[in-house]
Residue frames relative to the residue before (quaternion, step in Angstrom):
aa qw qx qy qz dx dy dz
X 1.0000 0.0000 0.0000 0.0000 0.00 0.00 0.00
X 0.3122 -0.7582 0.5426 0.1824 3.58 -0.81 0.96
X 0.1717 -0.7731 0.5985 0.1208 3.56 -1.28 0.20
X 0.3870 -0.7313 0.5259 0.1970 3.53 -1.24 0.50
X 0.6847 -0.4519 0.3654 0.4398 3.54 -1.34 0.08
X 0.6087 0.5537 -0.3458 0.4509 3.58 1.14 -0.66
X 0.6155 0.5415 -0.3406 0.4603 3.58 1.09 -0.71
X 0.6314 0.5258 -0.3212 0.4708 3.55 1.02 -0.84
X 0.6523 0.5178 -0.2988 0.4660 3.56 0.98 -0.92
X 0.6638 0.5095 -0.3031 0.4560 3.59 0.94 -0.92
X 0.6547 0.5062 -0.3102 0.4679 3.57 0.98 -0.83
X 0.6297 0.5373 -0.3244 0.4578 3.55 1.04 -0.78
X 0.6720 0.4946 -0.2941 0.4662 3.57 0.99 -0.86
X 0.6690 0.5084 -0.2954 0.4547 3.58 1.07 -0.73
X 0.7993 0.3234 -0.1400 0.4867 3.57 0.99 -0.81
X 0.3780 -0.7268 0.4917 0.2951 3.58 1.15 -0.57
X 0.4896 0.6724 -0.4260 0.3561 3.59 1.26 0.13
X 0.6574 -0.5316 0.3741 0.3812 3.55 -1.30 0.35
X 0.6675 -0.5358 0.3539 0.3769 3.53 -1.23 0.59
X 0.6923 0.4738 -0.2817 0.4657 3.58 0.88 -0.94
X 0.6189 0.5312 -0.3437 0.4654 3.59 1.06 -0.69
X 0.6530 0.5110 -0.3077 0.4666 3.59 1.02 -0.82
X 0.6419 0.5223 -0.3182 0.4626 3.56 0.99 -0.82
X 0.6516 0.5082 -0.3063 0.4727 3.58 0.99 -0.85
X 0.6497 0.5259 -0.3172 0.4480 3.58 0.97 -0.88
X 0.6713 0.4850 -0.2972 0.4752 3.60 0.97 -0.81
X 0.6126 0.5382 -0.3388 0.4693 3.55 1.11 -0.67
X 0.6873 0.4867 -0.2750 0.4639 3.56 0.90 -1.01
X 0.7519 0.3747 -0.2025 0.5032 3.60 1.10 -0.67
X 0.4611 -0.7186 0.4146 0.3149 3.57 1.30 0.34
X 0.7370 -0.4575 0.2262 0.4431 3.54 1.00 0.88
X 0.4967 0.6456 -0.4386 0.3796 3.60 1.26 0.02
X 0.4195 -0.7532 0.4491 0.2346 3.60 -0.47 1.22
X 0.6853 0.4842 -0.2898 0.4604 3.58 0.87 -0.96
X 0.6488 0.5044 -0.3145 0.4751 3.56 1.02 -0.78
X 0.6263 0.5383 -0.3306 0.4568 3.57 1.10 -0.74
X 0.6290 0.5214 -0.3284 0.4739 3.57 1.05 -0.78
X 0.6442 0.5136 -0.3141 0.4718 3.58 1.01 -0.86
X 0.6208 0.5512 -0.3323 0.4476 3.56 1.03 -0.82
X 0.6836 0.4824 -0.2789 0.4714 3.57 0.91 -0.94
X 0.6386 0.5128 -0.3276 0.4711 3.57 1.05 -0.75
X 0.6467 0.5254 -0.3162 0.4536 3.55 0.98 -0.84
X 0.6858 0.4658 -0.2706 0.4894 3.56 1.08 -0.72
X 0.5048 -0.6742 0.4080 0.3522 3.56 1.30 -0.14
X 0.4993 0.6857 -0.4128 0.3319 3.57 1.26 0.05
X 0.6786 0.5102 -0.3000 0.4349 3.57 0.96 -0.80
X 0.4569 0.6771 -0.4543 0.3556 3.58 1.23 -0.06
X 0.5935 0.5896 -0.3585 0.4144 3.55 1.19 -0.46
X 0.5124 0.6829 -0.4055 0.3266 3.57 1.23 -0.40
X 0.6965 0.4622 -0.2826 0.4706 3.56 0.78 -1.01
X 0.6447 0.5377 -0.3243 0.4360 3.58 0.99 -0.78
X 0.6175 0.5935 -0.3533 0.3763 3.59 1.05 -0.69
X 0.6695 0.4923 -0.3071 0.4638 3.61 1.19 -0.38
X 0.5786 0.5974 -0.3781 0.4067 3.58 1.24 -0.16
X 0.5469 -0.6539 0.4243 0.3054 3.54 -1.07 0.81
X 0.0996 -0.7736 0.6250 0.0322 3.55 -0.85 1.04
X 0.1293 0.8182 -0.5436 0.1352 3.57 -0.26 1.27
X 0.5936 0.5076 -0.3779 0.4972 3.56 1.30 0.17
X 0.3414 0.7641 -0.5098 0.1993 3.61 -1.06 -0.58
X 0.5660 -0.5976 0.4581 0.3357 3.54 -1.15 -0.69
X 0.1177 -0.7117 0.6849 0.1022 3.51 -1.23 0.70
X 0.0179 0.8371 -0.5389 0.0923 3.56 -0.31 1.28
X 0.1216 -0.7598 0.6304 0.1023 3.55 -1.33 0.26
X 0.0483 -0.8038 0.5922 -0.0308 3.55 -0.95 0.96
X 0.1224 -0.7489 0.6392 0.1249 3.55 -1.29 0.37
X 0.5074 -0.6157 0.4862 0.3564 3.57 -1.23 0.34
X 0.7818 -0.4050 0.2134 0.4233 3.57 -1.31 0.17
X 0.7814 0.3084 -0.1832 0.5106 3.60 0.94 -0.77
X 0.4824 -0.7096 0.4070 0.3133 3.58 1.29 0.40
X 0.4381 0.6919 -0.4636 0.3382 3.57 1.04 0.77
X 0.7564 0.1745 -0.1281 0.6173 3.58 1.30 -0.26
X 0.0061 0.8054 -0.5922 0.0261 3.55 -0.97 0.87
X 0.1386 -0.7827 0.6037 0.0620 3.54 -1.22 0.59
X 0.1163 -0.7238 0.6748 0.0850 3.52 -1.11 0.84
X 0.0294 0.8181 -0.5690 0.0783 3.59 -0.85 0.94
X 0.1273 -0.7563 0.6346 0.0954 3.54 -1.19 0.64
X 0.0091 -0.7580 0.6515 -0.0287 3.53 -0.90 1.07
X 0.2184 -0.8290 0.5088 0.0792 3.56 -0.65 1.13
X 0.1054 -0.7361 0.6646 0.0734 3.51 -1.30 0.60
X 0.6382 -0.5495 0.3755 0.3869 3.57 -1.27 0.10
X 0.8072 0.1640 -0.0676 0.5630 3.59 1.04 -0.73
X 0.5542 -0.6043 0.4513 0.3522 3.55 -1.20 0.50
X 0.5187 0.6355 -0.4108 0.3979 3.59 1.23 -0.35
X 0.6618 0.5104 -0.3005 0.4595 3.56 0.98 -0.88
X 0.5941 0.5860 -0.3607 0.4166 3.59 1.09 -0.68
X 0.6773 0.4710 -0.2807 0.4906 3.59 1.21 -0.50
X 0.4990 0.6578 -0.4112 0.3862 3.57 1.34 -0.09
X 0.4721 -0.7037 0.4524 0.2780 3.61 -0.71 1.06
X 0.6183 0.5476 -0.3457 0.4453 3.59 1.08 -0.67
X 0.6434 0.5026 -0.3054 0.4900 3.58 1.05 -0.80
X 0.6562 0.5181 -0.3083 0.4537 3.58 0.93 -0.91
X 0.6439 0.5171 -0.3150 0.4677 3.59 1.02 -0.79
X 0.6321 0.5265 -0.3300 0.4629 3.58 1.08 -0.72
X 0.6266 0.5285 -0.3292 0.4688 3.58 1.00 -0.82
X 0.6650 0.4981 -0.2969 0.4707 3.57 0.95 -0.90
X 0.6158 0.5396 -0.3396 0.4629 3.60 1.03 -0.76
X 0.6550 0.5067 -0.3101 0.4670 3.58 0.93 -0.88
X 0.6676 0.5033 -0.3012 0.4585 3.58 0.92 -0.93
X 0.6508 0.5139 -0.3125 0.4633 3.59 0.93 -0.87
X 0.6510 0.5172 -0.3104 0.4609 3.57 1.03 -0.83
X 0.6282 0.5100 -0.3261 0.4889 3.59 1.01 -0.78
X 0.6587 0.5332 -0.3099 0.4310 3.56 0.94 -0.91
X 0.7702 0.3796 -0.1950 0.4740 3.59 0.88 -0.94
X 0.7721 0.3740 -0.1873 0.4784 3.60 1.02 -0.80
X 0.2393 -0.8298 0.4761 0.1660 3.59 1.27 -0.36
X 0.1039 0.7956 -0.5876 0.1048 3.64 0.60 1.06
X 0.5065 -0.6757 0.4507 0.2894 3.56 -1.13 0.63
X 0.8095 0.1151 -0.0175 0.5755 3.57 1.05 -0.79
X 0.6656 -0.4622 0.3859 0.4408 3.55 -1.32 0.12
X 0.6219 0.5494 -0.3351 0.4461 3.57 1.02 -0.79
X 0.6511 0.4991 -0.3074 0.4822 3.58 1.01 -0.79
X 0.6224 0.5439 -0.3348 0.4525 3.58 1.02 -0.78
X 0.6545 0.5388 -0.3154 0.4264 3.59 0.92 -0.90
X 0.6823 0.5060 -0.2809 0.4466 3.59 1.12 -0.64
X 0.5599 0.6315 -0.3872 0.3712 3.60 1.21 -0.39
X 0.3078 -0.7556 0.5561 0.1581 3.56 -1.00 0.91
X 0.0140 0.7693 -0.6369 0.0490 3.54 -0.91 1.04
X 0.8358 -0.0177 -0.0336 0.5478 3.58 -0.74 1.07
X 0.7003 -0.5116 0.2446 0.4336 3.56 0.94 1.07
X 0.6866 0.3902 -0.2971 0.5367 3.59 1.21 0.43
X 0.4313 -0.6562 0.5372 0.3078 3.56 -1.06 0.67
X 0.6075 -0.5372 0.4295 0.3974 3.55 -1.21 0.47
X 0.6099 0.5680 -0.3443 0.4322 3.57 1.08 -0.71
X 0.6876 0.4647 -0.2914 0.4758 3.60 0.91 -0.87
X 0.6041 0.5304 -0.3559 0.4766 3.59 1.11 -0.62
X 0.6262 0.5424 -0.3239 0.4569 3.57 1.03 -0.84
X 0.6633 0.5024 -0.3082 0.4611 3.59 0.89 -0.90
X 0.6282 0.5311 -0.3285 0.4641 3.57 1.04 -0.75
X 0.6579 0.5132 -0.3093 0.4563 3.57 0.97 -0.87
X 0.6111 0.5480 -0.3442 0.4559 3.58 1.04 -0.77
X 0.6858 0.4894 -0.2745 0.4635 3.56 1.00 -0.89
X 0.7371 0.4370 -0.2477 0.4521 3.57 0.78 -1.01
X 0.7039 0.4389 -0.2669 0.4906 3.58 1.03 -0.76
X 0.3852 -0.7737 0.4332 0.2557 3.55 1.16 -0.59
X 0.6843 0.4099 -0.2998 0.5232 3.59 1.18 0.45
X 0.5632 -0.5506 0.4805 0.3857 3.52 -1.29 0.34
X 0.0458 -0.7842 0.6185 -0.0194 3.57 -0.92 0.97
X 0.0056 -0.8099 0.5857 -0.0305 3.57 -0.88 0.95
X 0.3247 -0.6733 0.6244 0.2267 3.53 -1.07 0.82
X 0.2173 -0.8424 0.4829 0.0995 3.56 -0.26 1.26
X 0.7932 -0.1800 0.1932 0.5488 3.59 0.76 -1.03
X 0.0014 -0.7772 0.6284 0.0339 3.53 -1.31 0.32
X 0.1330 -0.7489 0.6419 0.0969 3.53 -1.34 0.35
X 0.1221 -0.7973 0.5900 0.0366 3.56 -0.97 0.88
X 0.0860 -0.7945 0.6009 0.0180 3.58 -0.89 1.01
X 0.1562 -0.7442 0.6396 0.1121 3.53 -1.26 0.59
X 0.5447 0.5935 -0.4708 0.3599 3.57 -1.19 0.57
X 0.6567 -0.3708 0.3410 0.5612 3.55 -0.51 -1.23
X 0.0115 0.8415 -0.5340 0.0810 3.56 -0.41 1.23
X 0.0991 -0.7608 0.6381 0.0653 3.51 -1.30 0.50
X 0.1518 -0.8030 0.5721 0.0698 3.58 -1.04 0.73
X 0.0306 -0.7728 0.6334 0.0240 3.52 -1.27 0.46
X 0.1139 -0.7758 0.6188 0.0466 3.56 -1.00 0.90
X 0.1933 -0.8018 0.5606 0.0742 3.54 -0.74 1.10
X 0.8676 0.0600 -0.0667 0.4890 3.55 -1.13 0.85
X 0.6942 -0.5418 0.2764 0.3848 3.55 0.89 0.98
X 0.7910 -0.2901 0.1489 0.5176 3.56 1.17 0.44
X 0.4185 0.6841 -0.4893 0.3426 3.58 1.20 0.39
X 0.7881 0.0579 -0.0040 0.6128 3.58 1.05 -0.83
X 0.0851 -0.7759 0.6238 0.0400 3.56 -0.97 0.91
X 0.0745 -0.8106 0.5809 -0.0029 3.57 -0.81 1.03
X 0.0462 -0.7679 0.6388 0.0144 3.54 -1.07 0.85
X 0.0825 -0.8039 0.5889 0.0054 3.58 -0.86 1.02
X 0.2148 -0.7688 0.5938 0.1007 3.55 -1.05 0.87
X 0.1043 -0.8005 0.5897 0.0228 3.59 -0.84 1.03
X 0.2479 -0.6922 0.6478 0.1992 3.51 -1.33 0.44
X 0.0117 0.8103 -0.5810 0.0758 3.59 -0.45 1.27
X 0.4099 -0.7492 0.4619 0.2394 3.58 -0.56 1.14
X 0.7680 0.1913 -0.1160 0.6002 3.60 1.12 -0.64
X 0.2316 -0.8303 0.4932 0.1171 3.58 -0.03 1.31
X 0.4881 0.6652 -0.4457 0.3472 3.62 1.20 -0.16
X 0.6356 0.5570 -0.3366 0.4153 3.60 1.16 -0.53
X 0.5854 0.6402 -0.3775 0.3240 3.61 1.11 -0.53
X 0.6363 0.5184 -0.3372 0.4612 3.59 1.22 -0.32
X 0.5738 0.6131 -0.3632 0.4036 3.58 1.28 -0.21
X 0.6359 -0.5724 0.3734 0.3585 3.55 -1.18 0.63
X 0.6434 0.5474 -0.3374 0.4155 3.60 0.98 -0.81
X 0.6712 0.4678 -0.3080 0.4855 3.59 0.91 -0.83
X 0.6324 0.5364 -0.3382 0.4449 3.59 0.96 -0.82
X 0.6431 0.5156 -0.3166 0.4694 3.55 1.01 -0.83
X 0.6488 0.5176 -0.3064 0.4661 3.57 0.96 -0.91
X 0.6788 0.4994 -0.2962 0.4496 3.59 0.83 -1.01
X 0.6484 0.5007 -0.3156 0.4788 3.58 1.01 -0.77
X 0.6118 0.5563 -0.3410 0.4471 3.59 1.03 -0.79
X 0.6647 0.5023 -0.2988 0.4654 3.56 0.93 -0.92
X 0.6640 0.5034 -0.3022 0.4629 3.58 0.93 -0.92
X 0.6583 0.4994 -0.3038 0.4742 3.59 1.01 -0.81
X 0.5881 0.5605 -0.3548 0.4626 3.58 1.11 -0.67
X 0.6647 0.5060 -0.2928 0.4651 3.56 0.91 -0.95
X 0.6470 0.5179 -0.3147 0.4627 3.58 0.97 -0.85
X 0.7331 0.4612 -0.2366 0.4403 3.56 0.89 -1.01
X 0.8089 0.3180 -0.1329 0.4763 3.59 0.78 -1.03
X 0.2665 -0.8321 0.4584 0.1628 3.58 1.31 -0.25
X 0.0401 0.8055 -0.5874 0.0668 3.63 0.46 1.14
X 0.4017 -0.7178 0.5184 0.2338 3.56 -1.15 0.63
X 0.7940 0.1822 -0.0623 0.5766 3.55 1.14 -0.70
X 0.5656 -0.5874 0.4509 0.3629 3.56 -1.27 0.35
X 0.8116 -0.0697 0.0908 0.5730 3.61 0.63 -1.13
X 0.7294 -0.4166 0.3034 0.4499 3.56 -1.32 0.11
X 0.6596 0.5324 -0.3092 0.4311 3.57 1.00 -0.84
X 0.6562 0.5241 -0.3052 0.4489 3.59 1.25 -0.36
X 0.5431 0.5954 -0.4094 0.4278 3.58 1.27 -0.11
X 0.4245 -0.7188 0.4796 0.2703 3.65 -0.58 1.06
X 0.5936 -0.6025 0.3999 0.3531 3.62 -0.97 0.80
X 0.6571 0.5211 -0.3232 0.4385 3.58 0.97 -0.79
X 0.6095 0.5375 -0.3457 0.4691 3.58 1.17 -0.59
X 0.6478 0.5124 -0.3082 0.4720 3.57 0.98 -0.90
X 0.6643 0.5085 -0.3036 0.4561 3.58 0.91 -0.94
X 0.6359 0.5247 -0.3229 0.4647 3.57 1.00 -0.81
X 0.6635 0.4987 -0.2963 0.4725 3.57 0.95 -0.88
X 0.6318 0.5375 -0.3241 0.4549 3.58 1.00 -0.83
X 0.6508 0.5291 -0.3082 0.4488 3.56 0.96 -0.90
X 0.6661 0.4995 -0.2994 0.4660 3.56 0.92 -0.92
X 0.6683 0.5101 -0.2983 0.4519 3.56 0.90 -0.95
X 0.6542 0.5199 -0.3154 0.4497 3.57 0.97 -0.87
X 0.6505 0.5096 -0.3165 0.4658 3.58 0.95 -0.84
X 0.6258 0.5399 -0.3357 0.4519 3.57 1.03 -0.77
X 0.6866 0.4920 -0.2757 0.4587 3.57 0.92 -0.97
X 0.6444 0.5062 -0.3156 0.4784 3.59 1.00 -0.82
X 0.6483 0.5189 -0.3095 0.4633 3.58 1.02 -0.80
X 0.6415 0.5060 -0.3176 0.4813 3.56 1.23 -0.44
X 0.6456 -0.5709 0.3009 0.4084 3.59 1.31 0.10
X 0.5235 0.6310 -0.4277 0.3805 3.61 1.23 0.10
X 0.5019 -0.6381 0.4830 0.3281 3.63 -1.06 0.66
X 0.6873 -0.5363 0.3125 0.3773 3.57 -1.19 0.62
X 0.6747 0.5002 -0.3145 0.4422 3.60 0.93 -0.88
X 0.6488 0.4910 -0.3116 0.4908 3.59 1.07 -0.69
X 0.6124 0.5712 -0.3347 0.4321 3.54 1.07 -0.84
X 0.6333 0.5485 -0.3315 0.4338 3.58 1.01 -0.85
X 0.6647 0.4976 -0.3036 0.4673 3.59 0.97 -0.81
X 0.6483 0.5111 -0.3167 0.4671 3.57 1.01 -0.81
X 0.6067 0.5713 -0.3467 0.4305 3.57 1.05 -0.80
X 0.6273 0.5543 -0.3439 0.4254 3.59 0.94 -0.86
X 0.6697 0.4901 -0.2952 0.4735 3.57 0.98 -0.82
X 0.6866 0.4868 -0.2864 0.4578 3.57 0.98 -0.83
X 0.5780 0.5620 -0.3757 0.4570 3.59 1.17 -0.53
X 0.6283 0.5265 -0.3320 0.4666 3.58 1.02 -0.77
X 0.6345 0.5110 -0.3188 0.4844 3.57 1.08 -0.74
X 0.6114 0.5559 -0.3300 0.4564 3.56 1.09 -0.79
X 0.6402 0.5256 -0.3220 0.4584 3.58 0.94 -0.88
X 0.6643 0.5153 -0.2984 0.4517 3.58 1.01 -0.83
X 0.6566 0.4968 -0.3060 0.4779 3.56 1.23 -0.38
X 0.8119 0.3314 -0.1402 0.4598 3.57 0.85 -0.97
X 0.6964 0.4397 -0.2744 0.4963 3.63 1.21 -0.33
X 0.5038 -0.6898 0.4316 0.2899 3.57 -0.65 1.10
X 0.7043 0.4871 -0.2830 0.4319 3.58 0.75 -1.02
X 0.6988 0.4588 -0.2607 0.4829 3.58 1.18 -0.57
X 0.5364 0.6533 -0.4026 0.3512 3.59 1.21 -0.33
X 0.5142 -0.6049 0.5091 0.3325 3.56 -1.15 0.67
X 0.4656 -0.6778 0.4992 0.2731 3.56 -0.88 0.99
X 0.4444 -0.7407 0.4336 0.2567 3.60 -0.56 1.13
X 0.7014 0.4509 -0.2729 0.4797 3.61 1.14 -0.49
X 0.7727 0.1137 -0.0850 0.6187 3.59 1.31 -0.13
X 0.2376 -0.8380 0.4790 0.1089 3.58 -0.01 1.30
X 0.5744 0.6033 -0.3756 0.4061 3.59 1.27 -0.08
X 0.7689 0.2576 -0.1538 0.5647 3.60 1.24 -0.26
X 0.3817 -0.6844 0.5564 0.2763 3.54 -1.29 0.32
X 0.7244 -0.4473 0.2918 0.4359 3.58 -1.27 0.11
X 0.6143 0.5412 -0.3498 0.4554 3.59 1.04 -0.68
X 0.6732 0.4841 -0.2856 0.4805 3.58 0.95 -0.88
X 0.6162 0.5357 -0.3378 0.4681 3.57 1.07 -0.71
X 0.6446 0.5200 -0.3093 0.4674 3.57 1.02 -0.85
X 0.6502 0.5066 -0.3102 0.4737 3.60 0.98 -0.84
X 0.6265 0.5460 -0.3273 0.4498 3.58 1.03 -0.78
X 0.6858 0.4645 -0.2829 0.4837 3.60 0.90 -0.92
X 0.5957 0.5656 -0.3565 0.4452 3.59 1.06 -0.73
X 0.6733 0.4937 -0.2818 0.4728 3.55 0.96 -0.93
X 0.6441 0.5326 -0.3171 0.4483 3.58 0.96 -0.86
X 0.7672 0.3766 -0.1855 0.4849 3.56 0.89 -0.97
X 0.4179 -0.7408 0.4454 0.2795 3.58 1.25 -0.11
X 0.6567 0.4496 -0.3247 0.5111 3.55 1.06 0.75
X 0.4914 -0.6535 0.4861 0.3085 3.57 -1.19 0.48
X 0.0410 -0.7985 0.6002 -0.0212 3.58 -0.73 1.11
X 0.0282 0.7778 -0.6271 0.0327 3.54 -0.96 0.93
X 0.3412 -0.6771 0.6063 0.2399 3.54 -1.12 0.72
X 0.1960 -0.8317 0.5123 0.0856 3.59 -0.56 1.11
X 0.7839 -0.1693 0.1109 0.5869 3.61 1.06 -0.64
X 0.0813 -0.7851 0.6119 0.0513 3.55 -1.28 0.29
X 0.1204 -0.7569 0.6329 0.1096 3.52 -1.31 0.30
X 0.1051 -0.7798 0.6167 0.0245 3.53 -1.07 0.85
X 0.0674 -0.7919 0.6069 0.0091 3.58 -0.57 1.17
X 0.0948 -0.7748 0.6236 0.0426 3.56 -0.75 1.07
X 0.5464 -0.6667 0.4072 0.3020 3.54 -0.74 1.12
X 0.8639 0.1096 -0.1024 0.4809 3.55 -0.87 1.04
X 0.3874 0.7454 -0.4736 0.2646 3.60 1.25 0.04
X 0.8261 0.1986 -0.1671 0.5002 3.56 -0.79 1.07
X 0.5908 0.5425 -0.3788 0.4616 3.60 1.25 -0.07
X 0.3674 -0.7292 0.5337 0.2199 3.55 -0.79 1.01
X 0.2202 -0.8009 0.5489 0.0938 3.54 -0.52 1.21
X 0.5066 -0.6261 0.5009 0.3170 3.52 -1.18 0.62
X 0.2497 -0.7613 0.5831 0.1348 3.55 -0.89 1.00
X 0.1972 -0.7951 0.5667 0.0885 3.57 -0.53 1.18
X 0.2408 -0.7461 0.6043 0.1420 3.56 -0.98 0.90
X 0.3606 -0.7797 0.4691 0.2048 3.55 -0.28 1.29
X 0.6439 0.5330 -0.3282 0.4400 3.59 0.96 -0.84
X 0.6610 0.5004 -0.3023 0.4704 3.57 0.97 -0.88
X 0.6275 0.5473 -0.3273 0.4467 3.54 1.07 -0.81
X 0.6674 0.4865 -0.3005 0.4771 3.60 0.92 -0.88
X 0.6403 0.5389 -0.3214 0.4431 3.56 0.98 -0.89
X 0.6660 0.5109 -0.3032 0.4511 3.56 0.98 -0.86
X 0.6464 0.5413 -0.3161 0.4351 3.56 1.14 -0.62
X 0.7418 0.4076 -0.2265 0.4819 3.60 1.11 -0.62
X 0.4570 0.6790 -0.4589 0.3458 3.59 1.27 0.09
């Protein structure tokens, strides 16, 4: 019995197994779907199916650069428990994914899964890890920068930060002073969590929304509308200092902001330095975690 590419796709959706594993199963079973499912179950591969529906909100958010800091990758790979994040096999898989993104430059997670490394696709390696580690594992997101990059990882993988700089004289990036500056900026991003690089990067609709909220707050406090408008202007400037990296007060020197700190280092090193973009991945951010009720769990065990 022959089979089509659609059959391979259907088997993959039913079992959660890798594309090549599904193709092999259909080949071995002469295209019989039920026999192919049995084949995958017998091989222990389809065990990953049930795990794929479980919430993975732990894991690691990491950031890496290559040897000359010309390419960097921030990546988040999730697991179900923080215990697995400490597993060396899981950590090696995260590093493999990051290295593959760094060298192969895939556009999406789906593209990354299709890449072959050491005669295996990343997708098939992922399925193996799900089986051997025993938890659902998902490659959630990544970002790749080229140019002059710096990385920082907080709390062993709770937050991963990648920063991209434009440096007119790249000879300075190997020096201790630039490395210290670049790390300071990355740590600032990890600690204070800016949403935008500069004021010009804040979308107009975001500013207008913030202005509206602030004005309503001030009017509700009893101020007339014309006075409220003037107060809003001052509070918008404060808002920029909270959400824009360049406007934020430098955590290591409260007398200057990040833009001023950058200008100071530029002058010291005799080169023009600009922060061009950054990414901050916080582990599990935005993922709805399952809330376990311990009392209910105990009660269910004694029924």
